[in-house]
N, C-alpha and C positions, 0 to 999 in steps of 0.2 A: 504495499499498496505508498502511496502517494503523498503529502499532503502541501494540496497546490498553490493554498494563503490558507484563512479563522478562517474560513469557512465551508473551505472541499477537503476531496479526496480524490483520490484519482486509483478503485482498486477494481482486480480484476470480477468480471460476473459471474455471475455463482446462481443455482439453482434456487432457486424459491425468489427469483427479482424480477415475474414479470408479471407480477402487479401491477409495479413499480414502476419497471420498463411501457409499460401500456400506459396508465397517465400521462408516462414522460412527450412517450410518440404521439398522444392524445391534446395534447395539451403544444405541439405542435405539430401538428398538423400544417397549419396553413403554411408556416414557416418555414419550413423543410421541404414540399413543393413541389419549389420552381428547384432543388440540387439533390433530390434525388428520383427511382422509379413514382413510376405510377401505382400504392399499394392497395389491395382491397379489403371490406370494412375487415375483415379477417383476421389482416398483421394488426391493427390494434386493439387485440381480445389481450384478455391474460393469461388463457388457455392458448392464446397463437403466439408468447409472449415468451411463455412457460418450456414451451416445448424445443423453438426458438434457444431459451437458454442450455434443456437441457442441452442443443448441438453441439453449443458453442467451448460450454462447457470439453466436449465429449474429444475435439475440437482442434480443442488447446492441452489433451493430457496424450493424445494424437503424433503433436507440435505444429498441425496446418496451423490455423487460426488461434488468433491471441484478444479478445478483445475484453473492454475492460469496461466502466464507466465513472462516470463524473458525478460524484454523491456531495448535492449538499448537508452538514450540518440535525439536520429536519429526517432528515431520509432519503427526500426522495431525491429521483436523479437530473442531473443534469446538463448528460451527455455522456457521449462514445469516441471511445475509442480506441482501431481494430487495427492490426498486422493482422494481414490475409495473404494467402499465397503462400507461407512460409515452404521457402526451398532451399535446400541447406549445399549440399556439394561446393563442387566450384563455385557457384553463383551468390548464396547465401544470404538475401533477401529476402523482405517483402511487403503487400502492400502496405500501405495510409491510409484510410479514412478517416473524417472524426461528423463527431453533428454539437454543437453547442445553444444553446437555451434559449431561444429568444430573451429572457429574461436576466439574460448572464451575459447577452455582451458588450465591446469598446471593452472590457474591465481584464486582458491580458489571457483572463481564466484558458481558454485553448493554444495559448503563446505556452503557457505553463505544464499544456497536457501534453501537448505535444515533443517538450520537451524530456515528460520523464519517461512520457513508452517511450524513447528514443534512449534512452541509456536504460531501460529494460533491455531492447530488442541488439543492446550491446553485450551491455551485463550478462541477463540470464537465455538469450536463442540465442546471444551469440556469432549477429547476425552481418556481415559488411557494409550492407549496404539499407535503404528503406525508401521508396517509390511513394512520389505520388503523384493524383493527376485530378486538375482541375476544368471545373465550367470555364472556358473566354475570361463572359462578365466578372465572376465572383474574384474580385482581388483582394475582397477580409481575408480567405482564404488562400491566395500569392503571396498578405505579407504577415498569415501565422505561417505560413515557410518560411520563408523567406527570413518570418524574423530565427531564425533555425538554425538556418545556415544551407536549409536547401537552394539548388540553384536549375535554373528550368534549364532539360533536356531535350528537346525535341512540341510539335504539335501533329498531336495524333487525329488525325480527319475524323470523324463516328466511332467513336470508339465507345462509350457508353445513350443507354436507354433511359434520359433522365427527362423527367414531369411530360413519358409520354413521345420524344424522338430520339434520332441517331444527335448524339453532339457534341462535338468536336468540343477535343481536353488541352491544356498543353499539361508536359509529364515535368515531372522536377520527381531529385532528387540527393539526400544525403550520405555519402560513406560519412559512417560510425565508426572507423576504427579510432579515430580522436578523441579527447574530451569534451564530451559535451556539459559544455556551458549552457543555465537557465534563461532565453531571454529577457535584458530591462524588461521593467509590467507595474505594472498599479498593483497596487500590493491584496 
């Protein structure tokens, strides 16, 4: 677990988080719509989220993906950090994805959570590289990545189906062999 600030921690997802995860997604449904795949009504239920968390915990145990939540001191989930598609061998890479609760934006929370996730990827997963992709117009996410030392490495046309259509994405990477310093941010 990583303490991000006075009221938030980053911790691995766990079985039993389904109801809190459903509340978080419901509260952020409109906020996340432009940035995520189209979600059906079942996605926003406690049952669907709990089933997904059971898979996520199994994936983490198998070394395929590691999913985290940002939890506030009131026990509510305020965001996610995901290391997906973990690859070992000569590549030692994972894909980073994340979102932050609409009520917690512009506080440096995402930057600190990405920094903590990179530390975990380097120290626990022993990865060499983490990559991320953003929609072309997602300047806030690009700022978070830049604050954490990611560099832009390309453009992927029609990379992911987001908000109902195939959309171009900018690709970024961060080599994490060197020390990771937390970005300066608001307390």
